[in-house]
DOFI-16150 format. One record per residue (C-alpha): residue number from 1; y, x, z. Coordinates in Angstrom, 3 decimals, padded with zeros to 6 digits. Example, Ala and Ser with C-alpha at 12.3 -4.5 7.8 and 13.67 -1.06 7.14 Angstrom:
% residues 2
+-----+----------+----------+----------+
|   k |    north |     east |       up |
+-----+----------+----------+----------+
|   1 | -004.500 |  012.300 |  007.800 |
|   2 | -001.060 |  013.670 |  007.140 |
+-----+----------+----------+----------+
This chain:
% residues 442
+-----+----------+----------+----------+
|   k |    north |     east |       up |
+-----+----------+----------+----------+
|   1 |  011.932 |  017.366 |  022.599 |
|   2 |  011.775 |  014.086 |  020.727 |
|   3 |  014.947 |  012.308 |  019.735 |
|   4 |  016.068 |  009.569 |  022.049 |
|   5 |  015.756 |  006.148 |  020.504 |
|   6 |  018.586 |  003.673 |  020.617 |
|   7 |  017.108 |  000.192 |  020.756 |
|   8 |  019.429 | -002.816 |  020.881 |
|   9 |  019.122 | -004.691 |  024.178 |
|  10 |  019.232 | -008.004 |  022.364 |
|  11 |  016.288 | -007.261 |  020.090 |
|  12 |  014.824 | -010.680 |  019.530 |
|  13 |  013.228 | -011.877 |  016.342 |
|  14 |  012.626 | -015.551 |  015.821 |
|  15 |  011.302 | -017.316 |  012.775 |
|  16 |  012.360 | -020.842 |  011.960 |
|  17 |  009.558 | -023.442 |  012.107 |
|  18 |  007.204 | -021.222 |  014.149 |
|  19 |  006.729 | -019.940 |  017.646 |
|  20 |  006.408 | -016.315 |  016.538 |
|  21 |  008.893 | -014.578 |  018.830 |
|  22 |  009.259 | -010.985 |  019.878 |
|  23 |  011.197 | -011.151 |  023.143 |
|  24 |  013.957 | -008.851 |  024.232 |
|  25 |  012.879 | -005.876 |  026.361 |
|  26 |  013.221 | -006.640 |  030.079 |
|  27 |  016.310 | -005.151 |  031.716 |
|  28 |  014.243 | -003.085 |  034.187 |
|  29 |  012.604 | -001.237 |  031.254 |
|  30 |  015.957 | -000.392 |  029.686 |
|  31 |  017.294 |  001.805 |  032.479 |
|  32 |  016.999 |  005.503 |  031.658 |
|  33 |  015.132 |  004.864 |  028.421 |
|  34 |  017.875 |  005.796 |  025.970 |
|  35 |  018.509 |  002.158 |  025.110 |
|  36 |  022.042 |  001.119 |  024.339 |
|  37 |  023.810 | -002.134 |  023.711 |
|  38 |  024.569 | -001.524 |  020.037 |
|  39 |  022.455 |  000.696 |  017.799 |
|  40 |  024.036 |  003.411 |  015.695 |
|  41 |  023.242 |  003.456 |  012.001 |
|  42 |  019.817 |  004.993 |  011.632 |
|  43 |  019.920 |  008.223 |  009.660 |
|  44 |  017.555 |  008.896 |  006.742 |
|  45 |  014.322 |  010.520 |  007.970 |
|  46 |  015.235 |  009.652 |  011.600 |
|  47 |  011.647 |  008.579 |  012.370 |
|  48 |  010.434 |  012.136 |  011.717 |
|  49 |  012.112 |  013.128 |  014.992 |
|  50 |  009.068 |  011.687 |  016.785 |
|  51 |  006.271 |  014.247 |  017.074 |
|  52 |  003.168 |  012.105 |  016.621 |
|  53 |  004.759 |  010.154 |  013.829 |
|  54 |  005.311 |  013.444 |  011.962 |
|  55 |  001.574 |  014.142 |  012.163 |
|  56 |  000.767 |  010.617 |  010.979 |
|  57 |  003.184 |  011.063 |  008.101 |
|  58 |  001.515 |  014.358 |  007.097 |
|  59 | -001.933 |  012.783 |  007.286 |
|  60 | -000.875 |  009.869 |  005.113 |
|  61 |  000.738 |  012.276 |  002.622 |
|  62 | -002.508 |  014.203 |  002.006 |
|  63 | -004.656 |  011.088 |  002.274 |
|  64 | -002.647 |  009.330 | -000.395 |
|  65 | -002.747 |  012.415 | -002.643 |
|  66 | -006.529 |  012.357 | -002.367 |
|  67 | -006.669 |  008.604 | -003.111 |
|  68 | -004.398 |  008.875 | -006.149 |
|  69 | -006.209 |  011.763 | -007.779 |
|  70 | -009.643 |  010.258 | -007.188 |
|  71 | -008.620 |  006.862 | -008.592 |
|  72 | -007.159 |  008.538 | -011.688 |
|  73 | -010.374 |  010.459 | -012.362 |
|  74 | -012.523 |  007.370 | -011.806 |
|  75 | -010.648 |  005.063 | -014.186 |
|  76 | -010.518 |  007.824 | -016.776 |
|  77 | -014.282 |  008.350 | -016.539 |
|  78 | -015.111 |  004.638 | -016.669 |
|  79 | -013.138 |  004.178 | -019.888 |
|  80 | -014.339 |  007.506 | -021.294 |
|  81 | -018.005 |  006.569 | -020.702 |
|  82 | -017.856 |  002.877 | -021.634 |
|  83 | -014.780 |  002.440 | -023.885 |
|  84 | -014.585 | -001.105 | -022.475 |
|  85 | -011.505 | -002.756 | -020.893 |
|  86 | -013.893 | -005.212 | -019.252 |
|  87 | -015.873 | -002.475 | -017.500 |
|  88 | -012.576 | -000.930 | -016.467 |
|  89 | -011.602 | -004.265 | -014.969 |
|  90 | -014.919 | -004.539 | -013.132 |
|  91 | -013.884 | -001.446 | -011.141 |
|  92 | -011.258 | -003.607 | -009.494 |
|  93 | -013.730 | -006.372 | -008.763 |
|  94 | -016.056 | -004.003 | -006.925 |
|  95 | -013.110 | -002.649 | -004.948 |
|  96 | -012.036 | -006.184 | -003.992 |
|  97 | -015.435 | -007.377 | -002.697 |
|  98 | -015.455 | -005.313 |  000.530 |
|  99 | -011.882 | -006.375 |  001.294 |
| 100 | -012.860 | -010.008 |  001.010 |
| 101 | -015.911 | -009.485 |  003.207 |
| 102 | -014.465 | -007.406 |  006.019 |
| 103 | -010.676 | -007.278 |  005.651 |
| 104 | -009.848 | -009.472 |  008.649 |
| 105 | -012.688 | -007.924 |  010.688 |
| 106 | -011.238 | -004.467 |  010.018 |
| 107 | -007.865 | -005.629 |  011.332 |
| 108 | -009.514 | -006.915 |  014.494 |
| 109 | -011.230 | -003.553 |  014.969 |
| 110 | -007.838 | -001.864 |  014.661 |
| 111 | -006.620 | -004.052 |  017.555 |
| 112 | -009.538 | -003.119 |  019.804 |
| 113 | -010.099 |  000.646 |  019.463 |
| 114 | -008.208 |  003.946 |  019.474 |
| 115 | -006.447 |  003.798 |  016.109 |
| 116 | -006.169 |  007.573 |  015.732 |
| 117 | -009.945 |  008.019 |  016.085 |
| 118 | -010.549 |  005.195 |  013.612 |
| 119 | -008.285 |  006.936 |  011.100 |
| 120 | -010.202 |  010.180 |  011.595 |
| 121 | -013.461 |  008.414 |  010.800 |
| 122 | -012.040 |  006.911 |  007.590 |
| 123 | -010.796 |  010.292 |  006.359 |
| 124 | -014.151 |  011.970 |  007.006 |
| 125 | -015.918 |  009.167 |  005.111 |
| 126 | -013.523 |  009.491 |  002.173 |
| 127 | -014.204 |  013.211 |  001.979 |
| 128 | -017.947 |  012.601 |  001.810 |
| 129 | -017.509 |  010.040 | -000.995 |
| 130 | -015.320 |  012.408 | -003.022 |
| 131 | -017.949 |  015.144 | -002.679 |
| 132 | -020.659 |  012.743 | -003.857 |
| 133 | -018.677 |  011.904 | -007.007 |
| 134 | -018.039 |  015.581 | -007.637 |
| 135 | -021.715 |  016.535 | -007.456 |
| 136 | -022.713 |  013.629 | -009.701 |
| 137 | -020.102 |  014.592 | -012.327 |
| 138 | -020.891 |  018.318 | -012.216 |
| 139 | -024.616 |  017.634 | -012.611 |
| 140 | -023.907 |  015.608 | -015.772 |
| 141 | -025.706 |  012.496 | -014.588 |
| 142 | -022.735 |  010.336 | -013.542 |
| 143 | -022.750 |  006.789 | -014.929 |
| 144 | -020.387 |  003.877 | -014.631 |
| 145 | -022.591 |  002.213 | -012.012 |
| 146 | -022.315 |  005.326 | -009.813 |
| 147 | -018.531 |  004.952 | -009.884 |
| 148 | -018.852 |  001.240 | -009.044 |
| 149 | -021.003 |  001.977 | -005.959 |
| 150 | -018.599 |  004.668 | -004.734 |
| 151 | -015.711 |  002.247 | -005.372 |
| 152 | -017.383 | -000.341 | -003.112 |
| 153 | -017.934 |  002.225 | -000.351 |
| 154 | -014.401 |  003.626 | -000.684 |
| 155 | -012.891 |  000.161 | -000.491 |
| 156 | -014.964 | -000.540 |  002.621 |
| 157 | -013.645 |  002.604 |  004.291 |
| 158 | -010.043 |  001.935 |  003.275 |
| 159 | -010.255 | -001.657 |  004.528 |
| 160 | -010.260 | -000.067 |  008.005 |
| 161 | -007.765 |  002.681 |  007.226 |
| 162 | -004.852 |  000.762 |  005.674 |
| 163 | -004.122 | -001.745 |  008.453 |
| 164 | -004.884 |  000.836 |  011.149 |
| 165 | -002.332 |  003.402 |  010.044 |
| 166 |  000.361 |  000.772 |  009.496 |
| 167 | -000.255 | -000.827 |  012.903 |
| 168 | -000.135 |  002.659 |  014.436 |
| 169 |  003.463 |  003.140 |  013.261 |
| 170 |  004.686 |  000.648 |  015.868 |
| 171 |  003.047 |  002.786 |  018.587 |
| 172 |  004.926 |  005.889 |  017.491 |
| 173 |  008.530 |  004.755 |  016.866 |
| 174 |  010.829 |  002.149 |  018.485 |
| 175 |  011.413 | -001.220 |  016.754 |
| 176 |  014.778 | -000.135 |  015.339 |
| 177 |  013.049 |  002.702 |  013.480 |
| 178 |  010.178 |  000.698 |  011.988 |
| 179 |  011.913 |  000.091 |  008.627 |
| 180 |  012.866 |  003.767 |  008.460 |
| 181 |  009.347 |  004.909 |  009.374 |
| 182 |  007.739 |  002.666 |  006.783 |
| 183 |  010.226 |  003.804 |  004.143 |
| 184 |  009.457 |  007.427 |  005.027 |
| 185 |  005.724 |  006.748 |  004.690 |
| 186 |  006.434 |  005.025 |  001.379 |
| 187 |  008.406 |  008.086 |  000.291 |
| 188 |  005.421 |  010.338 |  000.897 |
| 189 |  003.272 |  007.934 | -001.094 |
| 190 |  005.693 |  007.975 | -003.999 |
| 191 |  005.700 |  011.763 | -004.084 |
| 192 |  001.912 |  011.863 | -004.448 |
| 193 |  001.938 |  008.981 | -006.935 |
| 194 |  004.355 |  011.058 | -008.978 |
| 195 |  002.393 |  014.306 | -008.736 |
| 196 | -001.160 |  013.035 | -008.291 |
| 197 | -001.809 |  011.572 | -011.752 |
| 198 | -000.102 |  014.514 | -013.468 |
| 199 | -002.129 |  017.038 | -011.485 |
| 200 | -005.334 |  015.062 | -011.980 |
| 201 | -004.735 |  014.751 | -015.731 |
| 202 | -004.065 |  018.472 | -016.075 |
| 203 | -007.045 |  019.275 | -013.821 |
| 204 | -009.416 |  017.160 | -015.922 |
| 205 | -008.174 |  018.910 | -019.062 |
| 206 | -008.535 |  022.353 | -017.464 |
| 207 | -011.787 |  022.168 | -015.493 |
| 208 | -013.345 |  018.731 | -015.911 |
| 209 | -013.752 |  015.635 | -013.780 |
| 210 | -016.404 |  017.046 | -011.433 |
| 211 | -014.309 |  019.959 | -010.209 |
| 212 | -011.309 |  017.660 | -009.851 |
| 213 | -013.350 |  015.461 | -007.508 |
| 214 | -014.148 |  018.518 | -005.356 |
| 215 | -010.478 |  019.455 | -005.186 |
| 216 | -009.838 |  015.864 | -004.165 |
| 217 | -012.207 |  016.286 | -001.209 |
| 218 | -010.511 |  019.538 | -000.151 |
| 219 | -007.117 |  017.807 | -000.069 |
| 220 | -008.338 |  015.739 |  002.895 |
| 221 | -008.753 |  018.796 |  005.150 |
| 222 | -005.027 |  018.964 |  006.120 |
| 223 | -005.058 |  015.177 |  006.613 |
| 224 | -007.818 |  015.584 |  009.198 |
| 225 | -006.038 |  018.479 |  010.919 |
| 226 | -002.821 |  016.441 |  011.260 |
| 227 | -004.692 |  013.593 |  012.962 |
| 228 | -006.437 |  016.026 |  015.314 |
| 229 | -003.053 |  017.433 |  016.363 |
| 230 | -001.830 |  014.020 |  017.501 |
| 231 | -001.919 |  013.417 |  021.268 |
| 232 | -005.242 |  011.734 |  021.866 |
| 233 | -005.260 |  008.068 |  022.776 |
| 234 | -001.951 |  006.370 |  021.995 |
| 235 | -002.071 |  003.628 |  024.555 |
| 236 | -005.077 |  002.583 |  026.576 |
| 237 | -007.786 |  000.453 |  025.014 |
| 238 | -008.032 | -001.500 |  028.282 |
| 239 | -006.828 | -005.043 |  027.838 |
| 240 | -007.149 | -004.948 |  024.054 |
| 241 | -008.937 | -007.922 |  022.482 |
| 242 | -012.638 | -007.558 |  021.746 |
| 243 | -013.870 | -008.035 |  018.190 |
| 244 | -015.162 | -011.600 |  018.371 |
| 245 | -015.161 | -014.683 |  016.182 |
| 246 | -012.406 | -016.118 |  018.363 |
| 247 | -010.249 | -013.029 |  017.786 |
| 248 | -010.652 | -013.384 |  014.023 |
| 249 | -009.719 | -017.065 |  014.125 |
| 250 | -006.662 | -016.232 |  016.254 |
| 251 | -005.548 | -013.780 |  013.570 |
| 252 | -005.903 | -016.391 |  010.836 |
| 253 | -004.087 | -018.995 |  012.890 |
| 254 | -001.238 | -016.606 |  013.645 |
| 255 | -000.627 | -015.920 |  009.954 |
| 256 | -000.933 | -019.632 |  009.107 |
| 257 |  001.687 | -020.786 |  011.610 |
| 258 |  004.010 | -017.867 |  010.885 |
| 259 |  005.376 | -019.310 |  007.704 |
| 260 |  007.217 | -016.193 |  006.548 |
| 261 |  004.034 | -014.114 |  006.711 |
| 262 |  002.145 | -016.816 |  004.838 |
| 263 |  004.856 | -016.890 |  002.157 |
| 264 |  004.694 | -013.093 |  001.761 |
| 265 |  000.913 | -013.170 |  001.362 |
| 266 |  000.924 | -016.038 | -001.161 |
| 267 |  003.682 | -014.499 | -003.291 |
| 268 |  002.260 | -010.966 | -003.194 |
| 269 | -001.148 | -012.258 | -004.270 |
| 270 |  000.155 | -014.261 | -007.242 |
| 271 |  002.481 | -011.570 | -008.549 |
| 272 | -000.013 | -008.708 | -008.279 |
| 273 | -003.102 | -010.511 | -009.608 |
| 274 | -001.235 | -011.181 | -012.864 |
| 275 |  001.030 | -008.163 | -012.832 |
| 276 | -001.190 | -005.268 | -011.815 |
| 277 | -000.388 | -003.008 | -014.752 |
| 278 | -002.163 |  000.208 | -013.682 |
| 279 | -005.631 | -000.437 | -015.184 |
| 280 | -004.037 | -001.127 | -018.549 |
| 281 | -002.246 |  002.246 | -018.632 |
| 282 | -005.381 |  004.042 | -019.822 |
| 283 | -005.572 |  001.597 | -022.766 |
| 284 | -001.887 |  002.054 | -023.583 |
| 285 | -002.278 |  005.843 | -023.392 |
| 286 | -005.399 |  006.047 | -025.583 |
| 287 | -005.156 |  003.110 | -028.016 |
| 288 | -001.466 |  002.095 | -028.169 |
| 289 |  000.627 |  005.240 | -027.763 |
| 290 | -002.185 |  007.777 | -028.529 |
| 291 | -001.023 |  010.330 | -025.906 |
| 292 | -004.349 |  011.252 | -024.244 |
| 293 | -005.029 |  012.164 | -020.614 |
| 294 | -001.759 |  014.044 | -020.143 |
| 295 |  000.174 |  011.029 | -021.442 |
| 296 | -001.787 |  008.791 | -019.095 |
| 297 | -000.768 |  011.054 | -016.242 |
| 298 |  002.865 |  010.630 | -017.276 |
| 299 |  002.513 |  006.840 | -017.517 |
| 300 |  000.992 |  006.653 | -014.038 |
| 301 |  003.549 |  009.080 | -012.599 |
| 302 |  006.627 |  007.298 | -013.998 |
| 303 |  006.409 |  004.430 | -011.445 |
| 304 |  006.383 |  006.994 | -008.665 |
| 305 |  009.726 |  008.405 | -009.894 |
| 306 |  011.267 |  004.939 | -009.582 |
| 307 |  009.565 |  004.369 | -006.257 |
| 308 |  010.944 |  007.642 | -004.907 |
| 309 |  014.433 |  006.458 | -005.871 |
| 310 |  013.756 |  003.150 | -004.080 |
| 311 |  012.750 |  005.065 | -000.968 |
| 312 |  016.010 |  007.007 | -001.034 |
| 313 |  017.908 |  003.711 | -001.386 |
| 314 |  016.072 |  002.208 |  001.601 |
| 315 |  016.593 |  005.297 |  003.735 |
| 316 |  020.308 |  005.250 |  002.927 |
| 317 |  020.678 |  001.526 |  003.648 |
| 318 |  018.864 |  001.753 |  006.969 |
| 319 |  017.602 | -001.473 |  008.525 |
| 320 |  018.245 | -004.073 |  005.791 |
| 321 |  018.921 | -007.383 |  007.487 |
| 322 |  018.315 | -009.879 |  004.636 |
| 323 |  014.744 | -008.777 |  004.035 |
| 324 |  013.559 | -012.091 |  002.579 |
| 325 |  016.215 | -012.210 | -000.110 |
| 326 |  015.559 | -008.571 | -000.984 |
| 327 |  011.806 | -009.221 | -001.350 |
| 328 |  012.308 | -012.183 | -003.703 |
| 329 |  014.870 | -010.370 | -005.823 |
| 330 |  012.817 | -007.247 | -006.444 |
| 331 |  009.614 | -009.201 | -007.106 |
| 332 |  011.491 | -011.116 | -009.820 |
| 333 |  012.636 | -007.798 | -011.274 |
| 334 |  009.071 | -006.475 | -011.138 |
| 335 |  007.585 | -009.437 | -013.025 |
| 336 |  010.305 | -009.379 | -015.699 |
| 337 |  009.708 | -005.638 | -016.233 |
| 338 |  005.958 | -006.214 | -016.675 |
| 339 |  006.837 | -008.548 | -019.539 |
| 340 |  009.163 | -005.992 | -021.122 |
| 341 |  006.503 | -003.273 | -020.861 |
| 342 |  004.133 | -005.451 | -022.868 |
| 343 |  006.491 | -005.461 | -025.870 |
| 344 |  007.690 | -001.852 | -025.545 |
| 345 |  007.431 | -000.146 | -028.985 |
| 346 |  007.930 |  003.453 | -027.824 |
| 347 |  006.239 |  005.729 | -025.304 |
| 348 |  009.607 |  006.916 | -023.930 |
| 349 |  010.672 |  003.328 | -023.315 |
| 350 |  007.369 |  002.666 | -021.554 |
| 351 |  008.057 |  005.583 | -019.233 |
| 352 |  011.469 |  004.159 | -018.309 |
| 353 |  010.016 |  000.686 | -017.719 |
| 354 |  007.261 |  002.279 | -015.627 |
| 355 |  009.915 |  003.857 | -013.425 |
| 356 |  011.594 |  000.462 | -012.993 |
| 357 |  008.231 | -001.069 | -012.025 |
| 358 |  007.771 |  001.562 | -009.359 |
| 359 |  011.342 |  001.058 | -008.109 |
| 360 |  010.881 | -002.695 | -007.743 |
| 361 |  007.405 | -002.406 | -006.214 |
| 362 |  008.474 |  000.083 | -003.547 |
| 363 |  011.783 | -001.623 | -002.794 |
| 364 |  009.877 | -004.832 | -002.052 |
| 365 |  006.820 | -003.417 | -000.284 |
| 366 |  008.656 | -001.665 |  002.557 |
| 367 |  010.602 | -004.745 |  003.804 |
| 368 |  007.432 | -006.888 |  003.433 |
| 369 |  005.493 | -004.459 |  005.583 |
| 370 |  008.364 | -004.243 |  008.087 |
| 371 |  008.421 | -008.048 |  008.371 |
| 372 |  004.717 | -008.050 |  009.276 |
| 373 |  005.363 | -005.434 |  011.962 |
| 374 |  008.393 | -007.221 |  013.420 |
| 375 |  006.852 | -010.677 |  013.481 |
| 376 |  003.558 | -009.573 |  015.034 |
| 377 |  003.118 | -008.935 |  018.796 |
| 378 |  001.364 | -005.687 |  019.689 |
| 379 | -002.021 | -007.258 |  020.481 |
| 380 | -002.012 | -009.101 |  017.115 |
| 381 | -000.614 | -006.339 |  014.913 |
| 382 | -003.916 | -004.992 |  013.613 |
| 383 | -005.099 | -008.443 |  012.540 |
| 384 | -001.745 | -009.326 |  010.977 |
| 385 | -001.735 | -006.064 |  009.031 |
| 386 | -005.385 | -006.679 |  008.157 |
| 387 | -004.496 | -010.010 |  006.585 |
| 388 | -001.537 | -008.487 |  004.747 |
| 389 | -003.539 | -005.591 |  003.343 |
| 390 | -006.474 | -007.874 |  002.647 |
| 391 | -004.247 | -009.986 |  000.406 |
| 392 | -002.574 | -006.946 | -001.160 |
| 393 | -005.847 | -005.106 | -001.733 |
| 394 | -007.641 | -008.145 | -003.111 |
| 395 | -004.686 | -008.964 | -005.328 |
| 396 | -004.571 | -005.434 | -006.751 |
| 397 | -008.300 | -005.222 | -007.314 |
| 398 | -008.608 | -008.734 | -008.671 |
| 399 | -005.684 | -007.761 | -010.893 |
| 400 | -007.924 | -004.967 | -012.179 |
| 401 | -010.473 | -007.589 | -013.215 |
| 402 | -008.066 | -010.276 | -014.459 |
| 403 | -005.957 | -007.875 | -016.501 |
| 404 | -009.066 | -006.143 | -017.857 |
| 405 | -010.628 | -009.419 | -018.975 |
| 406 | -007.364 | -010.617 | -020.507 |
| 407 | -006.922 | -007.307 | -022.345 |
| 408 | -010.459 | -007.661 | -023.720 |
| 409 | -009.661 | -011.149 | -025.026 |
| 410 | -006.018 | -010.979 | -026.142 |
| 411 | -005.101 | -007.274 | -026.119 |
| 412 | -003.052 | -005.200 | -023.659 |
| 413 |  000.391 | -006.129 | -024.936 |
| 414 | -000.021 | -009.888 | -024.734 |
| 415 | -001.792 | -009.480 | -021.366 |
| 416 |  001.325 | -007.840 | -019.891 |
| 417 |  003.578 | -010.477 | -021.386 |
| 418 |  001.540 | -013.421 | -020.047 |
| 419 |  000.826 | -011.817 | -016.663 |
| 420 |  004.485 | -010.975 | -016.057 |
| 421 |  005.502 | -014.499 | -017.027 |
| 422 |  003.088 | -016.001 | -014.500 |
| 423 |  004.408 | -013.697 | -011.768 |
| 424 |  008.047 | -014.524 | -012.550 |
| 425 |  007.253 | -018.248 | -012.413 |
| 426 |  005.637 | -017.803 | -009.011 |
| 427 |  008.696 | -015.982 | -007.648 |
| 428 |  011.028 | -018.709 | -008.855 |
| 429 |  008.875 | -021.453 | -007.331 |
| 430 |  008.764 | -019.687 | -003.946 |
| 431 |  012.497 | -018.966 | -004.121 |
| 432 |  013.249 | -022.677 | -004.540 |
| 433 |  010.523 | -024.164 | -002.377 |
| 434 |  009.998 | -021.738 |  000.532 |
| 435 |  013.281 | -021.613 |  002.393 |
| 436 |  011.974 | -019.691 |  005.418 |
| 437 |  011.294 | -016.615 |  003.283 |
| 438 |  014.539 | -016.750 |  001.351 |
| 439 |  016.625 | -017.011 |  004.531 |
| 440 |  014.641 | -014.571 |  006.701 |
| 441 |  016.894 | -012.096 |  008.487 |
| 442 |  015.588 | -009.476 |  010.858 |
+-----+----------+----------+----------+
């Protein structure tokens, strides 16, 4: 039996300067539903008491492990084949293009169809793409342009998957558990970000990139099984908006008038375009610290250690009320740490700073995602998440390009210093000039 949810009867979220309101649940729906007048403190891992959420969590766990290992192998191969920071940066550009083209459309699709079935389709497609990379690498014919094409196709698939699985969370847990559920999902992601690069680095050293790609495809089998074990359609598709031009415009308008969401998107884009450190880690590992593929695995795993700690902090705190202030604070910490990483003289110090980067990134991402969920009505949630992940995905992938180009021109250390400085300036400007985000409580 699933745990009874205690949802406050006065649940009502309003944002200053907008009409984005989530009304309180009608009294007639509260009777016999386990709803009480004052919620108890939500325990860590409380969202895992809900059966279908557990299966979603398991699917995301294995899906993220597959994504992390494949991305590691791809960036290693691009730099190994080309030796060019610019070509490494172009990987991000090719990943960003599909998000720009179909990001909002993918969110609209998530509002109109069975989200579980859509997730199944994305996982099957990702398995096929991993197999294609494996066969190309094992045959000895893989080139950088092959990796670029697969990156475009993978980004297209994930443009549908990311907003769909996040929007699905709100169908599986009550509103009081959304922050906990998102933190639990984030926790699973941090575990695989910690283990994935290390395992991928060791796997490349032991059996080569091609076999590692095939293992990556096999990892998706339990992800598919978990989705199949969920209970069919989670809510009828009747009454859901059709995918039309009007529906897309409504999604854009909703984000535009919901000033907190707009502030999150603007800030996230600026900070990550100029502070996306991950593509530079291969350069630091090979040319700065001279630690090889195993050292690169450690550099990419260190942020996951910090992120796992952040997840434990969020699970312990429960539903943080001052989400806006928390977001601004940790994004300032993130940008300042990027700058420090750029001047780090020792590999051990870089590992510590990497852990701090992961801590700040995770501590800020969960409340940002929760704010999108809480401020979006059910029929708009896919499009709102589509816009959020469109901005995040484009920012990360454009960060690949921007940081790669800057590293080509001025070197990796100065790139981190300049990029972090730009991000910190953006945070300070939003802190002073965007009051609705700073004062958001929910």
